C-alpha positions as CSV (number, residue, x, y, z in Angstrom):
1,X,-62.8,-65.3,-40.5
2,X,-61.6,-63.9,-37.1
3,X,-59.2,-61.0,-37.0
4,X,-55.7,-62.4,-36.2
5,X,-54.3,-60.0,-33.6
6,X,-50.8,-61.6,-33.9
7,X,-50.4,-60.3,-37.4
8,X,-49.4,-56.7,-37.3
9,X,-48.7,-54.7,-40.5
10,X,-49.7,-51.5,-42.1
11,X,-53.0,-52.9,-43.4
12,X,-54.4,-53.3,-39.9
13,X,-53.3,-49.8,-38.9
14,X,-54.6,-47.8,-41.9
15,X,-58.3,-48.8,-41.6
16,X,-60.8,-48.9,-38.7
17,X,-63.0,-52.0,-38.5
18,X,-66.3,-50.7,-37.1
19,X,-67.3,-54.3,-36.3
20,X,-64.4,-54.6,-33.8
21,X,-65.3,-53.0,-30.4
22,X,-61.6,-52.7,-29.4
23,X,-60.8,-50.6,-32.5
24,X,-63.6,-48.2,-31.8
25,X,-62.5,-48.0,-28.1
26,X,-59.0,-47.1,-29.1
27,X,-60.1,-44.1,-31.2
28,X,-62.5,-43.0,-28.4
29,X,-59.7,-43.0,-25.8
30,X,-57.1,-41.5,-28.1
31,X,-59.2,-38.5,-29.2
32,X,-61.5,-38.3,-26.1
33,X,-64.7,-38.7,-28.1
34,X,-67.8,-40.9,-27.7
35,X,-68.4,-44.1,-29.6
36,X,-71.3,-42.4,-31.4
37,X,-69.0,-39.7,-32.7
38,X,-66.6,-42.3,-34.0
39,X,-69.4,-44.2,-35.8
40,X,-70.7,-40.9,-37.3
41,X,-67.2,-40.0,-38.5
42,X,-66.8,-43.5,-40.1
43,X,-70.1,-42.9,-41.9
44,X,-69.1,-39.4,-43.0
45,X,-65.5,-40.1,-44.3
46,X,-65.2,-43.9,-44.5
47,X,-63.0,-46.2,-42.5
48,X,-59.6,-44.7,-43.1
49,X,-58.0,-44.1,-39.7
50,X,-56.3,-41.0,-40.8
51,X,-59.5,-39.4,-42.3
52,X,-61.6,-40.3,-39.2
53,X,-59.0,-38.8,-36.8
54,X,-58.7,-35.7,-38.9
55,X,-62.6,-35.4,-39.1
56,X,-62.9,-35.8,-35.3
57,X,-60.1,-33.3,-34.5
58,X,-61.9,-30.7,-36.5
59,X,-65.1,-31.1,-34.6
């Protein structure tokens, strides 16, 4: 099932869907990191946006 971009609620904001290029791009631009670093962070700490951002800020 396709992601409905018209529906905006807390569920979409708290997790990063690694299968959606635009979500990875957002984190890349926000934190100034590469896509590979974002993917590694997701593998290391899971897909929680908060944990991924925290992990990348420490690196």
